[in-house]
C-alpha positions in Angstrom: -1.0 19.0 54.0 0.4 21.0 50.9 -2.3 23.0 49.3 -2.9 25.8 46.4 -5.6 27.7 46.6 -6.7 30.2 43.9 -8.9 32.3 46.0 -8.6 33.6 49.7 -10.5 32.0 52.6 -10.5 31.8 56.0 -11.1 27.5 57.4 -12.4 27.2 60.9 -12.8 24.7 63.3 -15.9 22.9 65.0 -16.0 26.1 67.7 -15.7 28.7 64.8 -12.0 29.3 65.6 -10.1 30.1 62.4 -7.3 27.3 61.9 -5.8 28.5 58.7 -6.2 31.8 56.3 -5.1 32.0 53.1 -4.6 36.0 52.3 -4.0 37.6 49.3 -0.2 37.2 49.8 -0.6 33.3 50.3 -2.9 33.0 47.3 -1.4 30.9 44.3 1.1 29.7 46.4 1.7 26.6 47.9 2.0 26.2 51.4 1.3 23.7 54.3 -2.3 23.6 56.0 -3.2 21.8 58.9 -5.3 18.3 58.6 -8.5 20.4 60.5 -9.2 22.4 57.6 -10.7 19.4 56.0 -13.4 19.3 58.5 -14.6 23.0 57.1 -17.6 22.8 54.6 -15.8 25.7 53.0 -12.7 23.3 52.3 -14.9 20.7 50.2 -16.7 23.4 48.5 -13.2 25.0 47.1 -12.0 21.8 46.2 -14.9 20.6 44.2 -15.3 23.8 42.3 -11.4 23.7 41.7 -10.5 26.6 43.5 -8.1 25.0 45.9 -6.2 22.2 45.1 -4.9 19.9 48.2 -2.7 16.9 49.0 -0.2 18.1 45.5 1.5 14.7 43.9 4.9 16.2 42.8 3.9 16.0 39.1 0.7 18.2 39.6 3.2 20.4 42.1 5.5 20.7 38.9 2.5 21.9 36.2 0.6 24.3 39.1 4.1 26.0 40.0 4.6 26.7 36.4 1.1 28.1 35.5 -1.2 28.4 39.2 -4.0 29.6 36.7 -3.7 27.6 33.8 -7.6 25.5 34.1 -8.6 28.3 35.8 -11.5 31.3 35.2 -11.4 34.7 36.2 -12.9 33.3 39.8 -10.5 30.7 40.5 -12.5 27.9 39.5 -11.7 25.1 37.3 -12.8 25.6 34.1 -15.6 22.8 33.0 -16.5 22.1 29.8 -20.0 23.2 30.6 -18.6 27.0 31.4 -16.3 26.7 28.1 -19.2 25.9 25.8 -21.5 28.5 27.4 -18.3 31.1 27.0 -17.9 29.9 23.1 -21.9 30.5 22.3 -21.8 33.9 24.0 -18.7 35.5 22.4 -19.7 37.7 19.3 -18.8 35.8 15.9 -17.4 39.2 14.9 -14.4 41.2 16.0 -16.7 44.2 17.5 -19.9 42.0 18.5 -22.0 44.4 15.6 -24.7 42.7 13.7 -23.2 42.5 10.3 -25.3 45.2 8.5 -24.1 46.1 4.8 -25.6 48.9 2.9 -27.1 47.9 -0.5 
């Protein structure tokens, strides 16, 4: 299975042995992983949060090759509209975030 992971991870089989590892060197690159990683709960967690893309289509592969971090936040998770809105609410209105104080 072709995967692209935005985070480092170790995937284990049912006995606890590591069957696939995403290292800092292999992060943000496409590589083949055994289908058995689907049995690891970490795989489902990373796919659901958007940190890992699996079984990539040719069109999606081209998009990810151009910018593997597009649509991802600083932690490598897929940005959702809820997190985008929360970030917009906490962003300061003024350039430095200080309240607008005027002397009369």
